ZATOR-793618 format. One record per residue (C-alpha): x, y, z; residue in three letters. Coordinates in steps of 0.05 Angstrom, whole numbers, padded with zeros to 5 digits, always signed. Layout:
BEGIN
XYZala ...
This chain:
BEGIN
-00260-00337-00549unk -00227-00394-00511unk -00152-00392-00515unk -00148-00317-00531unk -00139-00279-00466unk -00130-00204-00465unk -00061-00173-00455unk -00064-00104-00422unk +00000-00063-00421unk +00018-00011-00369unk -00010+00044-00413unk -00075+00004-00418unk -00077-00003-00342unk -00063+00072-00332unk -00120+00090-00379unk -00169+00044-00343unk -00157+00065-00270unk -00178+00128-00235unk -00153+00139-00164unk -00221+00159-00138unk -00253+00095-00165unk -00194+00054-00139unk -00201+00081-00068unk -00274+00060-00067unk -00257-00009-00096unk -00201-00020-00045unk -00247-00003+00013unk -00298-00054-00011unk -00242-00106-00022unk -00214-00095+00048unk -00283-00103+00079unk -00295-00167+00039unk -00227-00194+00060unk -00237-00181+00134unk -00308-00209+00133unk -00283-00275+00106unk -00313-00269+00036unk -00244-00274+00003unk -00201-00336-00006unk -00129-00314+00001unk -00068-00349+00032unk -00010-00308+00058unk +00036-00296-00001unk +00092-00344-00016unk +00159-00308-00017unk +00225-00334-00045unk +00287-00295-00027unk +00333-00284-00086unk +00387-00251-00043unk +00385-00205+00018unk +00329-00153+00009unk +00310-00179-00061unk +00253-00229-00068unk +00199-00259-00112unk +00128-00264-00087unk +00068-00305-00109unk +00001-00274-00089unk -00064-00311-00108unk -00135-00291-00088unk -00207-00309-00102unk -00262-00257-00096unk -00326-00299-00092unk -00373-00239-00095unk -00345-00213-00160unk -00326-00281-00188unk -00253-00260-00196unk -00195-00308-00189unk -00123-00293-00203unk -00052-00283-00180unk +00003-00232-00180unk +00076-00250-00192unk +00120-00195-00164unk +00195-00182-00157unk +00224-00131-00109unk +00295-00112-00127unk +00319-00051-00087unk +00385-00048-00126unk +00344-00024-00186unk +00336+00045-00153unk +00371+00095-00198unk +00371+00048-00259unk +00324+00040-00318unk +00288-00016-00282unk +00234-00005-00229unk +00247-00035-00160unk +00178-00069-00163unk +00158-00107-00225unk +00096-00151-00231unk +00047-00187-00276unk -00024-00205-00258unk -00067-00261-00286unk -00143-00265-00283unk -00182-00329-00295unk -00254-00350-00297unk -00266-00387-00230unk -00319-00431-00261unk -00280-00458-00320unk -00208-00440-00302unk -00202-00404-00369unk -00148-00351-00371unk -00183-00284-00384unk -00127-00234-00381unk -00054-00220-00367unk -00034-00150-00350unk +00024-00108-00325unk +00021-00105-00250unk +00073-00052-00234unk +00026+00007-00239unk -00030-00031-00204unk +00017-00044-00146unk +00037+00029-00143unk -00034+00056-00146unk -00073+00005-00103unk -00022+00013-00047unk -00035+00088-00045unk -00110+00077-00050unk -00109+00031+00010unk -00069+00083+00049unk -00123+00133+00030unk -00175+00086+00060unk -00135+00087+00125unk -00134+00163+00125unk -00209+00165+00113unk -00223+00122+00174unk -00164+00134+00221unk -00137+00204+00211unk -00169+00263+00247unk -00221+00299+00204unk -00183+00365+00213unk -00116+00337+00188unk -00083+00390+00145unk -00007+00376+00147unk +00020+00316+00109unk +00091+00289+00114unk +00119+00240+00062unk +00184+00205+00079unk +00211+00180+00012unk +00207+00209-00058unk +00198+00151-00106unk +00138+00125-00144unk +00100+00108-00080unk +00110+00179-00054unk +00079+00205-00119unk +00020+00158-00117unk +00008+00173-00043unk +00009+00247-00056unk -00046+00238-00109unk -00088+00191-00067unk -00084+00225+00001unk -00103+00292-00027unk -00170+00261-00045unk -00185+00247+00029unk -00163+00309+00066unk -00153+00383+00048unk -00078+00387+00063unk -00052+00459+00065unk +00020+00439+00079unk +00056+00379+00050unk +00128+00363+00068unk +00174+00312+00036unk +00241+00286+00057unk +00286+00236+00022unk +00354+00207+00041unk +00376+00234-00027unk +00364+00309-00019unk +00361+00326-00093unk +00306+00275-00103unk +00262+00308-00051unk +00276+00377-00081unk +00257+00351-00150unk +00194+00318-00123unk +00172+00383-00089unk +00188+00425-00151unk +00148+00379-00196unk +00089+00375-00148unk +00086+00450-00135unk +00056+00487-00075unk +00040+00469-00021unk +00092+00414-00026unk +00162+00431+00000unk +00225+00392+00013unk +00255+00389+00084unk +00326+00382+00107unk +00313+00324+00154unk +00260+00271+00169unk +00249+00304+00238unk +00232+00370+00205unk +00184+00334+00157unk +00144+00296+00209unk +00145+00341+00271unk +00075+00370+00279unk +00047+00333+00219unk -00023+00305+00222unk -00011+00248+00173unk +00058+00215+00163unk +00071+00167+00105unk +00133+00124+00104unk +00150+00100+00034unk +00224+00084+00036unk +00269+00025+00021unk +00300+00030+00090unk +00308-00032+00133unk +00318+00007+00197unk +00271+00059+00229unk +00270+00126+00193unk +00228+00164+00244unk +00234+00169+00320unk +00178+00162+00370unk +00194+00230+00400unk +00180+00266+00334unk +00107+00244+00330unk +00054+00288+00362unk -00010+00263+00395unk -00066+00254+00344unk -00020+00237+00286unk -00037+00182+00236unk +00024+00143+00213unk +00024+00098+00151unk +00081+00048+00142unk +00087+00022+00071unk +00159-00002+00065unk +00194-00054+00109unk +00154-00114+00084unk +00199-00170+00110unk +00207-00198+00181unk +00277-00168+00191unk +00260-00098+00165unk +00234-00037+00202unk +00212+00033+00182unk +00178+00053+00247unk +00211+00064+00315unk +00188+00005+00358unk +00172+00053+00415unk +00123+00088+00369unk +00091+00021+00350unk +00082+00007+00424unk +00051+00075+00435unk +00004+00073+00375unk -00066+00047+00359unk -00043-00006+00311unk -00084-00030+00251unk -00060-00077+00195unk -00087-00100+00128unk -00082-00174+00149unk -00067-00201+00218unk -00040-00266+00190unk +00007-00230+00142unk +00029-00180+00194unk +00048-00234+00244unk +00088-00270+00190unk +00119-00215+00148unk +00122-00148+00184unk +00187-00132+00220unk +00154-00068+00246unk +00109-00114+00287unk +00150-00178+00296unk +00213-00144+00322unk +00176-00106+00378unk +00141-00172+00396unk +00209-00207+00401unk +00234-00149+00444unk +00174-00157+00490unk +00151-00086+00475unk +00083-00110+00451unk +00042-00174+00443unk +00005-00198+00382unk -00059-00171+00415unk -00031-00101+00407unk -00060-00104+00336unk -00128-00071+00346unk -00158-00097+00281unk -00154-00100+00205unk -00168-00040+00162unk -00228-00077+00132unk -00257-00083+00202unk -00246-00009+00213unk -00279+00009+00147unk -00339-00035+00162unk -00348-00005+00232unk -00330-00070+00268unk -00267-00039+00298unk -00252+00033+00318unk -00200+00070+00277unk -00176+00111+00336unk -00189+00116+00411unk -00195+00192+00413unk -00169+00255+00380unk -00102+00250+00415unk -00088+00178+00399unk -00030+00162+00352unk -00057+00115+00300unk -00014+00069+00257unk -00033+00032+00195unk +00018-00021+00174unk +00008-00038+00101unk +00038-00101+00071unk -00006-00107+00009unk -00059-00160-00004unk -00069-00203-00066unk -00143-00185-00065unk -00125-00112-00075unk -00088-00132-00139unk -00143-00178-00164unk -00199-00128-00153unk -00157-00074-00187unk -00143-00121-00245unk -00217-00135-00250unk -00231-00061-00260unk -00178-00058-00314unk -00203-00121-00349unk -00276-00099-00350unk -00255-00031-00376unk -00212-00063-00430unk -00269-00108-00454unk -00319-00049-00455unk -00272-00001-00491unk -00235-00049-00537unk -00170-00034-00501unk -00115-00087-00500unk -00092-00141-00547unk -00118-00212-00553unk -00062-00263-00551unk -00060-00335-00576unk -00035-00387-00527unk 
């Protein structure tokens, strides 16, 4: 009924999404984005204060007739409080009439779709025999990445390190074997086949010398031009793939700072993950190549995820109709 969109809470969103389904949906969304079938500007970001910002992320998926936007806040000071560091709401509208179809909590979608996209990178860029996973960070993204990446490779050893040692120990205890906490980031990543960086750090948390040939590195934090998670020497050494070239060359300090330092040029970006997934671009040069996927997050990932939630809500009767 016109004027009665569906409200879907975080519990509704959790009930509607499975990680396996989300990984497949994100792969399709990335391919559509890189093939030009998605209308999506680079997100608009308004800084609230240093390291805290508000983002507006609209996208239009023409194939699935999905149009919407995510409103997101990133507040690092919320770590350790009752409030999440990332909070978001997503709207979905009918692209033909402009009618608002749904509003939903976007925090869990952000958490899950980010890990699902990283899983797509592992599927196409990590060595097939990868068996050691290192996670640097122990927050919600560490947990979602643990769930998602285990669906892509049979990891027999999983190491986690956090700047706050007790957090890493708690993460490992809750996850159980084969997850274990390490005393340092060097111990976590040395000899690992896949390394995931999910921290709030604004300076590099791993060193180039720690990373072995053949490793796949995923950088999820450091989403502003003045922030880094990855040693620039490692960026220069790696086979670099991004989710969006345009976004990476506007937002990613992990790429922009090495460019300013003349370590790399923009052409060092080998391609977008959607191009790798479609076969247009190679995910790695050979078994000894260090591959890097720099994830910034795309609006189309949120909109496609929200579409899954909305369709599930309509089919199952989940959610609450609201009067505007």
